[in-house]
NUGU-864956 format. One line per field, with one value per atom (N, C-alpha, C): residue number from 0; y, z, x; residue in three letters. Coordinates in steps of 0.1 Angstrom, whole numbers, padded with zeros to 4 digits, m for minus. Example, Ala and Ser with C-alpha at 12.3 -4.5 7.8 and 13.67 -1.06 7.14 Angstrom:
! NUGU-864956
resi: c(0,0,0,1,1,1)
yy: c(m0057,m0045,m0033,m0022,m0011,0000)
zz: c(0078,0078,0078,0071,0071,0079)
xx: c(0132,0123,0132,0128,0137,0129)
resn: c(Ala,Ala,Ala,Ser,Ser,Ser)
! end
This chain:
! NUGU-864956
resi: c(0,0,0,1,1,1,2,2,2,3,3,3,4,4,4,5,5,5,6,6,6,7,7,7,8,8,8,9,9,9,10,10,10,11,11,11,12,12,12,13,13,13,14,14,14,15,15,15,16,16,16,17,17,17,18,18,18,19,19,19,20,20,20,21,21,21,22,22,22,23,23,23,24,24,24,25,25,25,26,26,26,27,27,27,28,28,28,29,29,29,30,30,30,31,31,31,32,32,32,33,33,33,34,34,34,35,35,35,36,36,36,37,37,37,38,38,38,39,39,39,40,40,40,41,41,41,42,42,42,43,43,43,44,44,44,45,45,45,46,46,46,47,47,47,48,48,48,49,49,49,50,50,50,51,51,51,52,52,52,53,53,53,54,54,54,55,55,55,56,56,56,57,57,57,58,58,58,59,59,59,60,60,60,61,61,61,62,62,62,63,63,63,64,64,64,65,65,65,66,66,66,67,67,67,68,68,68,69,69,69,70,70,70,71,71,71,72,72,72,73,73,73,74,74,74,75,75,75,76,76,76,77,77,77,78,78,78,79,79,79,80,80,80,81,81,81,82,82,82,83,83,83)
yy: c(m0010,0000,0016,0014,0022,0029,0021,0031,0032,0033,0038,0028,0034,0024,0020,0011,0007,0012,0017,0028,0038,0047,0057,0067,0083,0090,0097,0098,0101,0104,0120,0128,0131,0131,0131,0115,0111,0098,0104,0097,0098,0089,0079,0072,0086,0094,0103,0108,0108,0114,0122,0122,0125,0122,0106,0104,0082,0078,0066,0057,0047,0040,0024,0017,0003,m0003,m0008,m0017,m0027,m0036,m0049,m0058,m0052,m0064,m0069,m0088,m0088,m0091,m0090,m0092,m0104,m0111,m0118,m0126,m0142,m0149,m0156,m0151,m0161,m0170,m0179,m0193,m0195,m0180,m0179,m0171,m0172,m0164,m0151,m0148,m0132,m0124,m0117,m0111,m0098,m0092,m0085,m0077,m0065,m0060,m0049,m0044,m0035,m0016,m0010,0002,0013,0025,0037,0043,0052,0062,0076,0087,0097,0107,0101,0108,0103,0091,0079,0072,0070,0051,0042,0036,0022,0011,0008,m0010,m0014,m0024,m0033,m0035,m0039,m0039,m0051,m0053,m0062,m0057,m0063,m0058,m0055,m0043,m0044,m0027,m0020,m0004,m0005,0008,0014,0024,0022,0031,0030,0039,0039,0025,0025,0013,0023,0018,0019,0013,0003,m0003,m0008,m0012,m0008,m0022,m0022,m0035,m0033,m0038,m0041,m0047,m0044,m0049,m0046,m0058,m0054,m0045,m0044,m0025,m0025,m0040,m0037,m0040,m0044,m0040,m0028,m0028,m0013,m0010,0002,0010,0022,0026,0038,0045,0057,0068,0076,0084,0094,0096,0079,0078,0088,0093,0103,0099,0104,0100,0099,0108,0107,0103,0096,0091,0084,0073,0061,0054,0048,0041,0027,0018,0010,m0002,m0011,m0025,m0030,m0028,m0036,m0053,m0057,m0071,m0079,m0089,m0093,m0103)
zz: c(0000,0000,0001,m0015,m0012,0001,0012,0022,0034,0033,0044,0054,0065,0078,0088,0089,0093,0105,0103,0112,0117,0112,0112,0103,0105,0097,0087,0075,0064,0057,0054,0042,0031,0037,0029,0016,0015,0006,m0007,m0021,m0033,m0033,m0023,m0024,m0014,m0006,0003,m0010,m0006,m0014,m0007,0005,0012,0013,0005,0002,0009,0009,0018,0006,0002,m0004,m0005,m0014,m0012,m0018,m0018,m0026,m0030,m0038,m0045,m0038,m0029,m0021,m0010,m0009,0002,0014,0031,0040,0045,0052,0058,0052,0049,0047,0062,0062,0078,0071,0084,0081,0080,0083,0081,0065,0057,0045,0043,0056,0058,0050,0042,0038,0045,0043,0053,0042,0034,0020,0028,0021,0027,0022,0028,0029,0031,0027,0028,0032,0046,0048,0045,0047,0044,0046,0059,0065,0061,0049,0050,0061,0068,0080,0066,0070,0061,0074,0070,0076,0068,0075,0068,0074,0065,0068,0060,0069,0062,0054,0037,0027,0029,0034,0031,0032,0028,0031,0011,0008,0000,m0006,m0011,m0014,m0023,m0029,m0042,m0044,m0054,m0054,m0065,m0057,m0069,m0067,m0076,m0081,m0087,m0083,m0086,m0092,m0101,m0105,m0102,m0098,m0092,m0103,m0109,m0119,m0115,m0119,m0116,m0122,m0116,m0116,m0133,m0137,m0148,m0165,m0162,m0170,m0181,m0192,m0201,m0200,m0200,m0203,m0211,m0218,m0223,m0217,m0223,m0218,m0203,m0201,m0197,m0176,m0180,m0164,m0164,m0173,m0173,m0184,m0181,m0184,m0201,m0211,m0220,m0227,m0218,m0223,m0215,m0210,m0194,m0202,m0186,m0190,m0200,m0206,m0210,m0211,m0207,m0204,m0219,m0219,m0231,m0232,m0236,m0232,m0245,m0245,m0259,m0265)
xx: c(0010,m0003,0008,0019,0026,0033,0039,0041,0030,0016,0007,0013,0010,0010,m0003,m0005,m0019,m0022,m0033,m0039,m0036,m0029,m0023,m0031,m0029,m0038,m0023,m0028,m0014,m0023,m0019,m0025,m0014,0001,0009,0015,0002,0004,0000,0007,m0003,m0014,m0019,m0029,m0042,m0039,m0048,m0054,m0070,m0077,m0090,m0087,m0096,m0111,m0109,m0121,m0121,m0132,m0131,m0128,m0121,m0120,m0118,m0123,m0118,m0102,m0094,m0080,m0090,m0086,m0094,m0080,m0077,m0067,m0072,m0077,m0081,m0073,m0079,m0066,m0072,m0082,m0085,m0100,m0101,m0115,m0114,m0130,m0130,m0136,m0137,m0147,m0153,m0165,m0182,m0186,m0171,m0178,m0174,m0173,m0167,m0153,m0151,m0139,m0135,m0127,m0118,m0110,m0110,m0102,m0097,m0086,m0079,m0087,m0086,m0094,m0087,m0085,m0087,m0093,m0097,m0103,m0100,m0108,m0109,m0096,m0094,m0080,m0067,m0067,m0056,m0052,m0061,m0058,m0062,m0053,m0052,m0059,m0066,m0070,m0079,m0086,m0089,m0107,m0115,m0131,m0137,m0148,m0159,m0162,m0167,m0169,m0186,m0192,m0206,m0208,m0205,m0204,m0202,m0203,m0205,m0195,m0184,m0175,m0168,m0163,m0155,m0137,m0138,m0125,m0116,m0104,m0091,m0078,m0083,m0075,m0064,m0053,m0035,m0031,m0020,m0016,0000,0010,0024,0030,0037,0045,0064,0073,0082,0093,0103,0110,0117,0117,0124,0117,0101,0096,0092,0097,0095,0081,0077,0062,0068,0049,0056,0048,0045,0032,0039,0030,0035,0025,0015,0006,m0004,m0004,m0019,m0032,m0044,m0057,m0055,m0045,m0045,m0036,m0023,m0010,m0008,m0018,m0013,m0004,0005,0012,0007,0014,0016,0026,0025,0036,0039,0048,0057,0059,0049,0054,0053,0066,0072,0056)
resn: c(Met,Met,Met,Ala,Ala,Ala,Gly,Gly,Gly,Leu,Leu,Leu,Val,Val,Val,Tyr,Tyr,Tyr,Gln,Gln,Gln,Gln,Gln,Gln,Glu,Glu,Glu,Asn,Asn,Asn,Ser,Ser,Ser,Ala,Ala,Ala,Asn,Asn,Asn,Tyr,Tyr,Tyr,Leu,Leu,Leu,Tyr,Tyr,Tyr,Thr,Thr,Thr,Asn,Asn,Asn,Gln,Gln,Gln,Asn,Asn,Asn,Trp,Trp,Trp,Trp,Trp,Trp,Ser,Ser,Ser,Leu,Leu,Leu,Ser,Ser,Ser,Pro,Pro,Pro,Asp,Asp,Asp,Val,Val,Val,Leu,Leu,Leu,Tyr,Tyr,Tyr,Tyr,Tyr,Tyr,Thr,Thr,Thr,Gly,Gly,Gly,Tyr,Tyr,Tyr,Val,Val,Val,His,His,His,Val,Val,Val,Trp,Trp,Trp,Tyr,Tyr,Tyr,Val,Val,Val,Asn,Asn,Asn,Ser,Ser,Ser,Val,Val,Val,Gly,Gly,Gly,Trp,Trp,Trp,Leu,Leu,Leu,Thr,Thr,Thr,Ser,Ser,Ser,Phe,Phe,Phe,Tyr,Tyr,Tyr,Val,Val,Val,Thr,Thr,Thr,Asp,Asp,Asp,Ala,Ala,Ala,His,His,His,Gly,Gly,Gly,Val,Val,Val,Arg,Arg,Arg,Pro,Pro,Pro,Ala,Ala,Ala,Val,Val,Val,Ser,Ser,Ser,Ile,Ile,Ile,Asp,Asp,Asp,Tyr,Tyr,Tyr,Asp,Asp,Asp,Ile,Ile,Ile,Pro,Pro,Pro,Val,Val,Val,Thr,Thr,Thr,Gly,Gly,Gly,Glu,Glu,Glu,Gly,Gly,Gly,Thr,Thr,Thr,Glu,Glu,Glu,Ile,Ile,Ile,Asn,Asn,Asn,Pro,Pro,Pro,Tyr,Tyr,Tyr,Ile,Ile,Ile,Ala,Ala,Ala,Val,Val,Val,Val,Val,Val,Asp,Asp,Asp)
! end
């Protein structure tokens, strides 16, 4: 989660949006069938919760540092991984 510290406010991180949002990363699957997913709240607090509330989602993909990419990472010119 890009350097966010578990259960500490952090508004200086690029993942801070002043909004509540879910990542797509699961944290815990309980035997009862409930799932905890990583969640960042409006003050940058990283934690995990049961998936019961409606919040935005900010999916992310991690790739190796040596994968070549093109683009600038903007909406108009997004990064594109160059795969052989």
